[in-house]
N, C-alpha and C positions, 0 to 999 in steps of 0.2 A: 361731920356734914353729909349732908345728901344732896344724891347728884341727881338733880331731874331731868325730864328733857318732854317740853309740853308741859308741865301740870301733874306729870309724872316719873315718882322714884323708881331708877330704876339703879341706882349705887347708895352707898353708902361708905363714902371714903373718910379717914378717920388719921390722924398726924400721931405719935407720944413722941415723949420725948424731946424736948425738945432742946438742942445745941446750941451754944452761944452765954452770953455774957449771963441774963436770966432763962436760969430753968423752967421759969412756970410762964402757960401763953399766957394774951392775955385779950381784951375785946377787941384789940385792933389787928391779931392773928386771925381773929373767928372772921370778921370781917373779909380781910383776905383771901381770906376761904371760899366767904360764901360768895365772890369776884370767880376766882376761878373752877368752883364747879361744874358750871353753865359748859362752860370751853373744855371741860372732861369730860361732860356729859357727849356734847358732839365727835371731840376728838374718838372716844370709844363708839358710837355711833355709825363714824365713818370707817374705823376696821372692822367693826361687823358688817357694814353695809360690803362691804373688801369681800370681805371674807366668801361672803352669802353670794355674791355673785364669781366669785370663783367656782363656787362647788357650785354653780348654777352652769356655769363655762364647762366645767367639765362634764356633767350631768348632762348639758348638752350636746357635749362632742359625743359625749355615750350612742346617746341616744340615735344623732344622727349616725352616728359607724352602724350601729344596730339597725336600725330603718334602710341604710346604704346596701349593709349583709342580706335582710330581708330583701330587697329589690332585687339584691344580684341573684339570691338564691331561687325566690319569683320568677325573670327570666329564662331563669336556668329548664324551669320549668314546659315553657313553651317553647321548646328548640325541639327539634325532631333529626337528629342526622343520619343522615343516610348508611351509617357505619354497623356494622358486625360488632367492631370495637367500644363503639363509643359508649357511655354508661345508658343504665336503662333508666327509662321515668323511675320505679320504685329504684334503683339505687340514689337516683336524684334526690327524692320526695323522703328518704332513711338519711340526708345529708344536711339538707331542708330542718329536716328534726334537730340533729345534733346542733348545729349551728346554733337556731332561732331561738329555739323550748329548751335547748338542751337535753334533748332525750336521750334515754339510751339505745332505744330499738324504737320501730316502726313498723307493722302490717297494717295493709290495705283489701278490704274485700268489698267483692264490686258484687249485686245484687243482680239475680236471674231467674228471673220469671218471680211466680207465687211463690214470697215464701222463701224461696232456696240463695242460696247467695254462694259464693269461693272468694279463697283467698288471691289475690295477683302475685302472680308470678315476675320473675327477673322476664322471658319472651313476652310477657303479656300475655302470655294463654297461662291460664286456670281454669275452664270450663271443662275438663277431662273430670272434675270434681265437684259437684253439684252438693251441698251441703243442711240443712234447715237454719232459718235465726234461730240463735244460742248465744248463751251467753251477754256481758256485758254491748258489745257487737249486735248480736238482732235486739235487743231489746231498743240501742240507740236508732236501729234503720224503723226499727216499727213508728216510736215514737216519736222520730225526728227532731231530738234536743241531746243536747252535747250532757256527758255523763263521769262521772270525775269516781274511781277507785282509789283505795291507801290499802293499807295493811291496821290503823288506825281506826279507821271508816269503812271498811268493806261497804263495796257496793251487793246488795240481795242477790242480783240477776250474773254475778262473776262464775263464772263457768272457767275452768283451767284447762281443757281440753281445745275450747276456742280461745279467750283469752289468755291462755299463756303458751298461745304459738310461737314461742321465741326461745332461744338458746340461752337467755340471763330469767334468772328470778325476778316474776316482776312484785314489787313491792311495792307500782304506782301506777295507776293506768287516765291517760286522757284520751277520751274516744267522744270522735264530732264525727254528725252523719253528711255525706257528701253531698249537696244539693245542686241542681240547677236553675237555672234563672225559672225555671216557671215552678220549682219548688216540686217539682221530683227530683226521690233521693234515687243512686244510682248507687251507692257505694258509704262505706264508714273508713275513716282512718283512726287508727288507733298507736297516741303512743304509748313506750311502756320502760319505764324509774326517770322519775328526775332528778341529776343530776347535779343540779345546784348547791346544796351540802347535802350530809350522809339524811337521810331519813328526811327531807323534805317531800312534803306530796304536788300535786302541779296543780293552780290554783286558779279559781275561776278570768284573772286576767287574761291566762297562757288557756284556757278555756274561749275565753273572746277571740283572741288573738288567733287563735285553731280554724278558725270559724272561718274568717277572712279568709284567710290562708288555705282551704278546706274548698273554696270557690275556685280557683287556682290550679289545686288539683285536681277539682272535677273537668275544669277546662281543661287543660293537657292530656287526664287519661281518654275526655274523647277524638281530640283531637290525634292522642298516640294510639289510641286501637285503632279508629278509622284507617290508618294510616300501615300502619302493621295490615292491619284485614285485607286492605289493597295490594300492599307487599305481596301477601302471601297468595293472595291470586293470582295478582301477575306473572307469580314463581308457576304454578299452577295449570295455569293455561300455556303458558309459552312450553312448557314441558309437557306436551299431553306422549304417555307411554306410545311408542311406536308397533305395539302389538295392535294397536287401540284402532283399526283403519274405518270401519263403517260407518256411515251417518249418525242409527242408532245406537251407538255402543258413543262411540264421542260425544254427545248430546249426553246419554247417560252418564259420560262418566262429567259431565259440567257442571250436573245438576245435582251430582253428587259432591262436590267442591264448595258448590258454592250455598248446601244444604252446611256442610262443617266450615262453616267460613261464619256465615251468619246465627248459624246453630237451630237452624230451621230442623221440626221434623220432618218435613217433609218437601221437594221441591220440584215442580213440574215445567215446562220449555213448552208450550204448548204453539204449535206452529202454526202459519198466517195456509190455508188455501183456498182461495177464492173469497164464496161468502162463509165456509167453517174453519177453526183453528182443532187441528189437533197434540196430543201431546201421550203418549206410553207412560202410564201409570200402576207400578208392580204387575208388570206383565200384559197390562191389555190395553189399547187403544181406545183412548176415549176422545171424541167426537162430539165437539160440541159448536151448535150454527154462532152466528154472530149477529143473533137477536137473543143468543139465550143465557143466563147465568151472571155473574162475575166475569167472567171471564170475556166472554162481548158483548159487557158495560166496555170494558176497558180498553178494548179491541175497539169501539162505537167511536169514545171521548177521546179515546188518547190522552187519556190522563190515567194517572196511578189512580187506586181504588184501594182505601187499606179500611178495613173491616175487622171493629177490637173483637166485636163478640158475635158468630158469625150466627150459629144458631138462632139467639135470637135479634136478628134481623127482621124486620119484615119483609124484600127482599128474599128472603135466601128460599132457596128451591134442591132438599136434598135430593131428588132423580136427578140434576144439572152438576150443582155448585159439591153434591159430597164425594167423596172420592173412596175405594174400597180400607179397608183395615182402619182408619184412622176416624178420630173425634176432631173434628176441624175448632178448635176455639177463638182463634184469631187470626188472618188472612192478610198477607199483601199481593197488590195483581198491578204490578208493572209493566204499562205497554213499552216495545223495542219499534223503531220505527225504521224505513228504508230510505236508502239515498233519494225520493222524490217525496218523501212525507210521508208515506202512506205505514201501515199497519204491517211489520213482518210478522210477530209473533209476541207474546204477552211470556212474561214471567207469573208463576203464581208461585207464592211463600208461605208453611200452612206450619202454624203454631210454634214462633222463639221461642229458642228456651230462657234467652238470658235476659228477657221483657219483652213488652212491646219493639214490633219496628220502630227504625228511625229514618233519618232522610239519606246515612251511612249507608242502609241497607241498600235502600233505590241506588245509589253510586254504582254496589258492587251490582247488581240485576243489570246495570247500563253495561257495566264492564262485560259480564259474560254475554250477555245477549248481542256485543257485539262481535264477541268470539263465536260466538254460536250459530249467528247470521251470516257469518261468512264461510263458515263450515256447511250450512244449509245451501249456501249459492253454488262454492263451491260443487259440492255434490248433486245440484240441479244444474247445472254449465254441463259437467260427464254427463249427467243424466240426457240431455240435447243433443248434447255432441252424438251421444251415440244413438238414439233416437234418427237425427238425420243420417249419420250413416248405415242406417238397418234402411232405411226409408230409400237413401241414394242406391242401396244394395237391391233392392226389391224390385224398382223402378228398370235397374240393368233387366234383376231375373224377369219380370214380366214381360220383355221384350224378348229374353230367348225365348220365353216358350211360349209367346205368340208368330215366332218363327224356326219352326220345331224341323230340327232337319234326319229324321226315323220317315217310311213312310207309310207307317205304319200309325200314325197318330190320324186321330179322329178330331174331327173340328172339337164338338164337346169337351173331349180332353183339355182342347185348346185352353178352351173357356174358362174351364174351370181352374184351371193352370192359372193363369190370368187372374183369375179373382181371389183367388189366394193370398198371391201376390201384392196384387194391388187394394186391396184390403190394411197391408202392411204399412201401405203407402201415405193413403188419408186418413189412417187410424176412423175407418170408418165400415162399416156392411155394406157390401156392395150386392148389388141383382141388376143382369142384365136380363134385356127385353128387346126380344127380335122381333118386328111385323113378320106375318106369313105368307108367304107367295102364293096365291092364287089365279091359276087362268093370265099368269102373265103379268100383275095385279098385286096389293098388297091388301091382306085382308085389309079393316079399317076396326071392326069390334073385337078383334083374336086376337094376344099374338101368347110367343112363345117368351116362358119367364125361366133364367137359370139362378137358381140359388145354389152358394155353397152347402152343403158341400158336392153332391151333385143330383138335386131336385130340376129336374124340368118337367115345368104344367102349362100347361094352356088356360092362361085367366085374357078376362074379359080386358077393354081398352079404358085403364081409369086411374082415381087416383093423380096424383104427385105425378107421377113416373106420363099417366095419361096422360096430364094437363100440358106435360113437355113438347110428345108428341103432336099434340093438335096446333100449340104455338111456335111448335120449330125454333124453339127458344131454351136456354137454360131455365130451370124452377127452383129457386132455392127458398125454404121456410126454417127462419129462426125460431129457436126456442120463444123468443118473446112473441110471435103471432100464435104458437101453438098456446100460452098460458092464455093469451086472451081469449083463446076457443074453451080452455078451460073454467077460463072467469065467466063467460056465457053463461055454461050449464052446471055453474052453481058453486062452484070447488073453492075447499076454503082452508089453507092452511090449517091443522092444528099444531096445537104447541106439543111440541115431542119433549121426550126427556134424552138426555147427554145419549149417544151412540155408543158401544161398549164393543166391538170387537175385538177378539184374542188373535195376538198379535203371530201370525205363525200363517203365512210367508208376514215379511217386514210391507207393512203399508206401501213401501216407492219397490216393490219387489212384483208389488199386483201387474199385473197385464189387462188391457183393456180386449183382450181378442176374448178374455175367459169372461167376460160379462153373457150372462144370460141374454136371449132378443127378445124383444119387447113385440107387441104387435105394432100395423104401420099402420090401423084407424090412428084419427086424431083422439089425444087422452081425455077422460073425462074423469071426474071427481075421484081423490087417490088414484088415480095412475101413473103409471111413467111418463115422462117427456121426450122425443125425439128430435130433433134436426135434421132435415132431409138438404140432400142436393141432388139434382137430376141434370142430365146433361144429354142430349138428342147425338144419335149417330147422323151423320147424314153422310149418303153415298156420295164419292166426289167426282162419278160422273155426272148425274143426273140434277145433282141437289139437293136432295129427298131423303127426310125423315126414316130410315130405316130402322130405328131403331131405338133407344134410351138406356144406358147404365144408371144407377141411381145409386147413391152414397146415404147412408144415414147412421147417427151417431144417437145411441141410444142411455138412458139416464137407469144405472142398476143398483149399485149400493151405494152410493155414494150421493151427498145431502149438497152436490155441489149444480152450482146447474148446467147445462149439458155447452158442448165447446162450437160453436156456430158456426158455416162452413167462412172465410174467409175470402177474399176475392186473391189470395194466393190458394187456395184450394180450386176456385172454380177456372182458373188458368191451367191446374194441374190435371184436371176433371177432363175442360178442352183438349187436352193434348191425351189422353189415355182412350179418350174418344174417338180421335183420327185413330192413335198406332191401334186398334181393334178394328176399325174399319177398314184398315192397310191390311190389316194379316188378313183380314177375309176375304180381302182380294188377291192377297197375294196368294193361300190356299188353292183357290180358285183357278188361277192359273198354274198351280207347280202340281196339282193333285192329277194323279192317276186319269183316264180316260173310265169315266162308267160304265159296266158291263149293260147289257142288256135284264136279267134278273135289279142290279142294283144299280139302273133308271130310275123307278119311284122312287127308292129311298134320296136318290142325290139331289131329283127334284128339290124336297123338301129341305137340299142342307142349301 
């Protein structure tokens, strides 16, 4: 009799060889069998459902265990242990490949710029050897899609030199791209030999699973590379070799360390000096104004500037943005601020070998910039202390020269010796103007001018010094006032290229005393500008002006504005004028009495 379930025949129940008094089946037996069949069908359905449920439970339990394994392995990818003995990222990825996808081995390749890649090593550094895209790996990176290779169905791009880079014989390969959230491919992960069963190849399901796992590998790779770079950079910064002592050499050391970690072709640290920035590139000092080029734009805006194709950018100026012996493709400019929020320096990175610059490179620049800022500040503070010491010694020496003990010293020698020291004291070129006595009075239109090293001239009472004498008051002329004169005369600054100065001697060792002098007259268009401070010399008895000491600061080869005289400089100039007058009085009281032959000369003195 058929066994039915919902009108569908699912089996046939057959009974044979009836036992009992009658060995022949009758109609009543057929009726009983007909009634029994539905019950048997339900019983068998329940048994089959129970079996299916048990199989489903086992399958769900296995899937749950597999999912837990996948989650656990993914979690290990996103942990970074600051311990040299902890498993590397590559080791953890290989373990995940063996556990989750039953792969025998795993290889990771990372992209490095235009059609270049390198194999990732356990120490997360493989950039010492870049190779072109090749094999299944290179094809996957280029096409951004998964590829399967097997001995039975080989892939046309298979290259044993690249894809067979494993101690095992590669009979099956699964390779998928490592893609970031924005679609940029940063590398590829390649699994070698599926171990589920002998000769079995990887499947499309394996490819889909590995693509999903690859997203986690990409994120872990980014974070681990970033942390590894920061650790390496910290170690290098903290262990600057002791033989590197000068400021320029320390800055050059930081530039080389940053270039190696970021894999940039060149790194320059532009330090700000008032309204320009300077750096040393290939032995040449490059000076760029704050209103010039990408370096100046970065400094003015105080924001990072990232240029992907520098030569094609409309704002690119070869005379300013070009660098010696390098063709710039892409560049990153990162500002480094001081404690009050002003730009202290700009770090320039050129041509990253491992692809475009990213936010991790900005972080590395900030680390190096902080260290470089501390180095420059320390050297500047040391220079300031040394400058203060020199100026203090100059003040003491000036007093010594103003009150000589030798009886043979002349007034002119006293004045020139004092001027030489005063120049260091105020960091300005001094001139001393003394009124000429005539018949018991001082001439009003002419006076004697003393100028280093030994020049004595009779000149008209004029200019800023003359104004100070007439007003009987200090006269201070700032650079802004002289700039207004230039504007009134129609002078305009033209766009200039970056100034390049051979570094011999270093820039921070140049002395202002070696600067060439410029004319006293108010500068016209294209001329250099100066700042003046004139202090009258007052007769201690009659409280009348007997002369003026003039200080001038001139612009030489620097593109910075002249440092104007401060109130401290004015106070110092007043003390100097007092010392000069006192020394003259002292000399007049202590010199030997003049003879008749020298009386005329002594009157001039």
